N, C-alpha and C positions, 0 to 999 in steps of 0.2 A: 409613369410615362406611358404614352400610347405607342405600341409597337405596330409598325406599318411596313409597307413595301420599301421604304427608304431607310429603315433602321439598319445600322451597321453593327457588326459583332466583333467583340474582342474576347479573348479567353485565356485561361491558364491551362497548360497541359503538364501532366506529371503522373507519377504512380507511387504513392497515392496523392490525391488532391483534395480529399474531403475536408481536411483541416484548414485549407487555405483561407486567409483573410482578404485576399485580392478581390474576390467578387464584391464583397460589401464595400470595400474602400473605393473601388473604381465606379461601381454603380451609383454610390452616393455623389461622387465627383461629377459624373456625367449628368446626373439629375440636377445638381446644383447649377451647372452651367447651361442647362437646357439643351444638351447635345443629344441627338437622336442615335445613341449608341448603347448597347447592352453588353454586359460582361458575364461570361459563364465559365464553368469549370468542366474540363473533359479529362477523365481518367484514361491515359494512354499507356499501354504496356510497351516494353522495349521492342517487341516484334511488330507492334502497330505504329511505330513512330513514322516510318517513311510514308505510309498511307495517310496518316494524320496530317502531315505537312502538305502532301499533295492535295488532300481534301480542303485544307485551309486556303490554299492557292486557288483551287477551282471554285470554291464557294465565295471567295472574295472577302474573307475575314480581314478586318482592318489591321489587327495586331494580335500577337500572342505573348504571354509570359510563359517562360519555360522553367520548370523546377526539376528536382531530382526524379529520375536518374538520367535526364535527357540533355543536360546543358552542354555536354561535349559532343555527343552523338548527333545532335540536331544540326550541327554545323555542316555536315556532309550534304544536307538537303537544301541549303540556302544558296541564293545567287551571289550574295555579297555579305561580308562582315566588316564592321568598322575596325579601325586599327587596335582599339583597346580590347575588343572581344577576340580578335585574331591573336594578339600577344598573350592574353590570358589562356586562350584555348577553351573558352566556354562562353555560351550565349544564354542570357536569361530574358531577353526581349527581342521580338521580331516585328518589323514593320512591313506590311504588304503595300508597296508603292506601285499600284496599278499592275499587279502581277509579278513584280520583282520583290523577292523576299530578302530583306536586309536584317542581319543579326547585330545586336548590341549587347553589352554587359553593363548594367546600371548599378550593380552591387557596390563597387568601390566608390563611385560617386555618391551613392546614397549614404555610405558610412561617413564620408568626409563632410558632406553637407550636414548630417546629423550633429557632428562635432561642432561645426561652425554655428549652426542655429542654437546651440547651447553655450555659445560664448567661448569655445575652445578653438583657437586658431593654430594650425600645425606648423606654420613657418617658424624656423629656428627652434623647433622642438625635437626631442627624442621620443620616438614611439616604439614601444615594445609590443609586438604582435605575437599572440600565442596561437599556434596552428599554422598549417601550410596546405590545407585542403582547398576546395573550390572557392568558398567565400573568402577565406584568408588570402588566397592568391589574388583575388579581385581587389581586395582592400590594400594589399601590398603594392600592386601596380599603381594604384591611385596615390597612396601615401608616399611612395618613393619619389613622386614628382613634387611633393609639397613639403615634406618634413626635412629637417636638417640631418637627422640620423634615424635609420630604421633597423631594428633588431628583430629577427624572426626566430622564434623557438618552437620546436616541434618534437613530439616523442621520437619520431624517426628523424634524427638530426640530418641525415643525408638529404632529405627532401627540403628542409629548411635552407641548408647550405647551397643547394643547387638553385633554389629560387633567388636567394640573396645574390649569388654570383651573376645571374641573369639580369637582375635589376640594376646592380652596380654597373655592369657593362652598358646597359641600355640607357640609363639616365645620368650616369657619372656621379652618383650620390654615394654617401657613406651607408652601405647596407651590409649587414652580416647575418649569418644564420648559425644556429647551434641547437644543442639538445635541450628539451624542456625538462630539466632536472632541477631539484631543489637548490642545488649549489649555484647553477648558472642563473636561475630565476632570481635568487637573492642578490647576486652581484649586479645583474642588469637593471633591477628595479631601483637600485640606489641612485641612479642618475636618470631614470626615465621620467618624462613629463606626462606621457599618455600611455595607458595600458589598454590594449584591446584584446578581449578574449574571443577568438574565433574557433575555439574547440567546442565540442558538445558537452563538456564537463559542466554539470549543473542543470542540464536540460531535464524537463519532466520525463520520467518519474524520479530521477536522481537529484531531487531538489536540495538535498543537504550536502552536496558535494561542491567544492570550489577548486579551481586550478591554482589558486594563490592563497597561501596561509594568511590569516588575518594580521599577524604581526609584521608582515612585509609591506602592508598598505600604509600610505602616508596622507596627511591632510592636503598636501600640495600636489597630489597626484590626481589626474583625471582618469576615471575608469569607465570603459565602455564594454558592455557584454552584448554580443549580437543575438543571444538567445532571447526570445520573447515569450516563451512558455516554460517556466513561470515568468510573469512580467518583471518581477524583481528576483533575480537569482541570489544564491547565497553570496556570491562575489559582490553583487550590487549592494546587498544589505550590509555586508562587512565594510564596503567602501563608505557607505553612508555613516556607519557607526564611528568611523575615524574622522569624519568630516570632509571626505574627499568629494570632488565633483563627480557626478555619475551621469552617464548617458545610456538610456535603456535600449535594448535590442529592437523594440517596437519602432524607435526613431529611425533606425537604418531601414527597416522594412518599409516604413512610411515614405522615406525620401527616395529609395530605389524605385518604389512604385510611382512616385511623383515624376521622376525623370522619364519613366516609361510612358506615363500619361501624356507628357509634353511631346514625346516623340510621335505618338499616334495622333494627337489633336492639334499640335502647334498652339496650344492654349496654356497659360500658367495654371498649374494644378492648385485646386482649393485644398491645401494641406490640412487646415483645421477641420474641414468637413470629413476628409478621409480618416483623420486620426480619431475623431468621435465615433465614426462608424466601426473602426477596428476595435476600439475599446469596448463598445457595446457588444460586439460579437464575442470578444474574449470573455466578457462577463456572462454572456449566455452559455458559453462553453464551460463555465465553472472556474475560470481563471480569476484570482483575486485582483480586482481593479479598483484602486483608490478607495479602499475600505469596504468594497463590495465583494461578495463571493457567490 
């Protein structure tokens, strides 16, 4: 595309951001729809965050994605946050609406859309969520509004219990938290319909690790791992081996990005184009993609 005086800019900020797939996904989408917008990555340190947000406002950037370690701290520099981001206490998307910076969190919506697009509908289902960190919290807030029952397990059980109590009170649903131990995991998996791994276990370079033993997985279980490097984690491979339905972490990344795209443009995101661009970039980075390395 030709960059000119009317070109708008969106960006991702974080530290680090060199690994981000967002630039290739969004630029492919902008080009597909013929939008005069470009997307870049800015490495922003903790000490530079305030100035970065001020600069984004002054320069008229259309929108930002926010990644680690700024999702919580950035909220102090925004004019508004939507109710979901406020409740989660983290922002991953910012819209610049004529100088007013509005924060959103699209992680939870991205995860739930990924499930639905793969034929997994959470209504009347029990979801077992592993982890209680930032991404897990976003998923939990969205899932608690849709599933019949939500169980959150975390290595630090107090963190999971506190989150569960908050969600139970807020949404009036059956939500409980506990320790991510072998015994509890085994018991909760017996009646779970959907398993979501939102821990870092299995992430590159620890690709031979899984938070769930193979013998606990079942054919009638849906397994989602939000890790996308490797594209297929050990948990995903084990789930496939027993015939379970799997949803890759790339799907959550894709759909949370699609939600952000629509916030900035008011246009439906060309998801297929974004996915192809992300897969090509992963292949370039040496991640095995559909038989390629």
